[in-house]
C-alpha positions, 0 to 999 in steps of 0.5 A: 072311163071305168074300162079305161081305168081297168086297162091302166091298172092292168098295164101297171102290172103287165106293161106289155099287154095289148088291148083291142076293143069297143070303147071311147076316147078314154080307152084310146088314151090308154093305148087301146085300139078302138074298133068301134066307138061306144056311141054306136051302141048306146041304145037304152030302152026296149023300144029303142033297141028294137028299132035299131035291131038291124044295126045291132045284129050287124055289130054282133057279127062284126064283133065276133069276126074281129075277135077271132082275127085278134085271137085274144087271151081273154075277153073282158066284157064291160057293162052293156049286157044285152050285147055282151051276153050275146057275144060271150057264148061265141068267145067261150066256145072259141076257148077265150077266157071270158071275164065280165066287169060290172055285172048285169042287173040280174037282181032287178030283172031277167034273173034267167040270165044267171044261168047263161052267165054261169055257163059262159062267164069264167069270172064275174066282177061285181061292184055293188055290195049286195050283188055277191050275196045275190049270186051266192043264191045261185051257187056262183062265186063272184069277185066283189071289187068295189065301185069304180066311180070311187077311183074316178072321184079319188082324182078330184080335189074338192078343195082344189083350184078348179073348185075355188076358181069355178065362179070366176072361170064361168063369170058367175054372180054370187047367187047360189048354184043349182046343177042340172045333169040331164044324162049323157045319151041323146035320148036322155037329154031330149026327154029330161032336159026340157023338163029341167029347164022349165024350172029355171024361171021359177027360181030367179034367186038361183043360177042354173048350170047344165052339165054337158058331156063332151061327146054330145053336140052343143046344138043338141043342148042349145035346141032345148035350153037356149042360152043357158050356161053349159058346163063341159068337163067340169061336172065335179067342180060344178057339183061341189059349188052347187046347193042342190041338183036335178039329176037323171038316174045313172052313175051321175046320181051316185057321184052327186051323192058321194059329193054330198049334194042334195038332189032329186033324181028323175028318169023319163023314157019312151012309154013302150019301154017303160010299160015293158020294164014294169012287167019285167022288173020285180022286187026293186023299190028304187032306180038310183044306185045310192037308194039301192045300196042303202035300200032306203029312199035317201032322195026322191025319184021321179019316173015318167009322168012324175017328171014335170016342172011342177014336181021338180019345182016342189022337190027342188024347193025342199032341197034348197030350203028345208034344213032338216031334209038337207041334214038327213040327206047328208047323214045318209050320204055319210053312211053310203060312203062308209059302205062303199069304202075307199075305192081301189076297184080298178086295181082289184079288177086287174088282179082278177084279170091277171090271176091266170 
């Protein structure tokens, strides 16, 4: 969605701009010719990437050829650094202007990538406040444009009809709601959702709703969660009506924080990937964006073996019933919103793209 918003912002300033790329349905709606859907590239974790190397190498070769056939004025890399930074040298050597939107997390691991970024990326746009200072250490000026999630959330009305009519729409009873956000990738759903749903029976006085992403099959969720109620395309109204949430680490945890919902965050991947990450990630205390931005543990993070029904039950009980903890979390959320500002990332990024 962030890439689609950037395209829309560019087209506002340059209506005749043509786009061709790799992305999803949101980009297609903005008139981008989609060469490959990003679902074909959504591999997370070292082991998962390793097992898909033949497909990845084939996609790399295809991307380079397709780029040369299109002959773009500029190539905008959005996220996916493992793939994009292997394409960047080709694009730069061909004389295309290279722009990277949403910096790789080089401040967490693979700092050696900064050298490659300086060599092959003409303009780097960062979305976290501390990233500008990080790159300054390497004498590489970047553009801080703000976090694009704020632009997405600006379209949501917390007092709107979709919020007020949420319970009636899904025929819910009056029990307080707990939201379960298991992630958007299949491997996340397969590892996190089984742990989440085991908590449901332990809180009969609450009703649990699972946020489903549109592009994942319902059968995937049903095979894990049975007849539990799935909420598709209504994540924000769900959160706005929830007393607490259990969230898989990612953008969803930041959205949950910005909506003011008390949460516990978890992440569980393959043990091989986790072991490799432990060796590579240095000097980082948190995995969640909200905690990283404030450099403070606003909410607890459960990783790997800690993601169990017992731990989730314990954390959720605090979120639901400890008034002091809930108040502290809300204060931290307010500070987070203040730091991130009012949004406008997409338009700021568009100005960078069109500056030359």
